[in-house]
C-alpha positions in Angstrom: -22.6 2.2 -50.7 -25.4 1.2 -53.0 -28.9 2.0 -51.8 -32.2 0.4 -52.9 -35.9 -0.1 -52.0 -37.6 -2.7 -49.9 -38.0 -5.2 -52.7 -34.3 -5.6 -53.2 -33.9 -5.6 -49.4 -36.2 -8.6 -49.1 -34.3 -10.4 -52.0 -31.0 -9.8 -50.2 -32.3 -11.2 -47.0 -33.6 -14.3 -48.9 -30.0 -14.7 -50.1 -28.7 -14.7 -46.5 -27.6 -11.1 -46.3 -28.3 -8.5 -43.6 -29.8 -5.1 -44.5 -30.4 -1.8 -42.7 -31.7 1.7 -43.4 -29.1 4.5 -43.7 -30.9 6.6 -41.1 -31.4 4.0 -38.4 -30.2 4.7 -34.9 -26.9 2.8 -35.0 -24.6 0.8 -37.2 -25.3 -2.4 -35.3 -29.1 -2.2 -36.1 -30.0 -4.5 -39.0 -32.7 -6.9 -40.3 -32.1 -10.6 -41.1 -34.4 -13.4 -42.3 -34.7 -16.3 -39.9 -35.4 -19.6 -41.6 -36.7 -22.3 -39.3 -35.1 -25.7 -39.0 -36.2 -28.9 -37.4 -35.4 -27.5 -33.9 -37.3 -24.2 -34.3 -40.6 -23.5 -32.7 -41.6 -21.3 -35.6 -42.6 -23.1 -38.8 -42.4 -20.2 -41.3 -39.6 -17.8 -42.1 -39.7 -14.3 -40.5 -37.7 -11.1 -40.4 -36.1 -10.0 -37.2 -34.3 -6.8 -36.2 -31.2 -6.5 -34.0 -31.8 -3.4 -31.9 -29.1 -0.9 -30.9 -29.1 -2.7 -27.5 -28.3 -6.0 -29.2 -31.7 -7.6 -28.7 -33.3 -9.7 -31.4 -37.0 -9.3 -32.0 -39.5 -9.9 -34.8 -39.8 -6.9 -37.1 -42.8 -5.4 -39.0 -42.4 -2.8 -41.7 -43.7 0.7 -41.2 -45.1 2.9 -44.1 -41.8 4.9 -44.2 -39.7 1.7 -44.3 -41.9 0.3 -47.0 -41.4 3.4 -49.3 -37.8 4.2 -48.3 -35.0 4.0 -50.9 -32.1 4.1 -48.5 -31.9 0.4 -47.7 -28.3 -1.0 -47.9 -26.4 -4.1 -47.2 -24.7 -4.4 -43.8 -20.9 -4.0 -44.3 
């Protein structure tokens, strides 16, 4: 599977794809871009993570995530 850096990961999310790091805790853990619509409380797009427990929460990048080159598309 192709791996890439955070820049391409962001572009892929902007194109509607889900991304994840190869070394994350489980195959169901991923990032996705939430784009608000007229029913949303949020007014700007944001990135959220699906945790290994299946919860969805806003996500912030760590230094290791920012510099990692093992980002990949969710299969």
